[in-house]
C-alpha angles and dihedrals in degrees: 000000000000113000117237113259092213126054129178114226105181139000132203109182104313093331114100145176126215149147130252122203111213134168093265099043145297119302128198120229143254089052137174113211120208113224118242097178096175097033090281134081101232115259094359133095124220087252089059089053091048090048093053090047106245114165097186136025133186128239132178129250096200096054096042092047089057097038130051086357133222097276092063095044092045091052089050090058097254136314097293093059093040093058098030094241114138097183129079128305129197115197125206113224094234093249093124093048091051088048090055091052093064097150091049103046141069120201120206135160092264093054141285129300116204144163119243114250086215105056107354094250118150122245136178122211125191126185088252093052091049090054090049092050092051090047089056088049087051090226113192088212121019129188129224118246107260141172110247111202125203130243112271103030123134123266089244092057091044090052091052091050089050092049091055092044090053092050090048091051092058091049093045091051092051091050093046090054090053091052090047089055087054093054105273110144104188122116126243120221123199120216128229112221132161099128114233098329112106096207089055092045090052091049091049092048091052090051091051091049091049091050088058096208115172092257140010128223127203107224134178096050128115090034098129102300122135114270093247090056091048092052093047095050093041094055094040095049094045091052089062096054125098114261096226098058126078114254123215126190110201123224108008122129112153122101095242094051092044093052091046090052093049090049089054092052101262116154105191138033139163140184143165089224101098095053095037095055090040090060087052096053101264122124137180121246132171086253095054137278115329129206109216090191094074119113092232089067093062092091097027106115096175120109122266088257122005090204094056121091098195119128091253094056091043093053115025137053132223088246091056092047090051090050091052091050094048091046090051091237115169089221090073092062091046095050097041092048091048091050094048093050092045089050093053093043090052091046091055091046090053091046089052091052090049091053090050089052094045096243105102096126091055091045092051093046093048094047095048095045089061097034097052097040096079103015096111093047093050096049098045 
């Protein structure tokens, strides 16, 4: 009998810790995954990622399919060899990227036709082709092609998007099984959609459970909805999912959302947010987000965060970081992005320890009381 690839170690309320056995090593959960859209996490080297301690990163099928293309990556021996990363990779199916190209795409039951944002060329992706692309990439976890719908659409439109997503799941699973029979070892995750209609979310969840993929992702959240709506639908959707499968919420990367997800029993999350805001002069601290661009940082020779032990905080001051930003030095993006990813990785490590000790609720409350108290002041 095949051994389960995901095991829960400890629970504290709904929060839980576990391990996941993947082709490129074991990862501990809960886990935040940095986003390397184009086979690179912006402003960081793979050695930086190793140094912080990441066991899995995310890359994107849509972008890699367009550039450099599958021929090059296939000739390189897969994405891991191409980018020199010997740990795990999860690849997004490209559904969100297609969603964001609304004026340039047409969704139909067979698949999606879209224009490249690079050169305007036309392409057609089917759920089967997306599985094949991710097989070439040798993704440790691959996602089904789905239809991501925006905040504010009608229930009728959301139901149609869900209908197509469900059909695509069946086809993706069949293709994934074929590739497994040929020796592919990556896991397929289904994706819960249904927009912000609970009856549709329930229906989508039931379809994902019936498909029995190794893991289940919660999609279609953090797409512009108010935070109270996000929290409501996150907790409600997670409560419907089977306990024994890993749960992945797509596209969240702020401390408050991450801690809310962990509290609801989510195991995996990713977002471009920490590196994107880092490149724009915003950094995480235990007292909230901090803008290093502000004039009052010009003579501030304290570290970004006195409670952080990353190499940036051990070495450089806020004043130096502000100087780098104002001088348009690339090093600012590198250091700020490193710090932000280290901060989130350390936050999840501490949350894991709190779950193991049975005190996660107190940990979350204490962290957010301090973090949210001065967040607005620091970012202004």
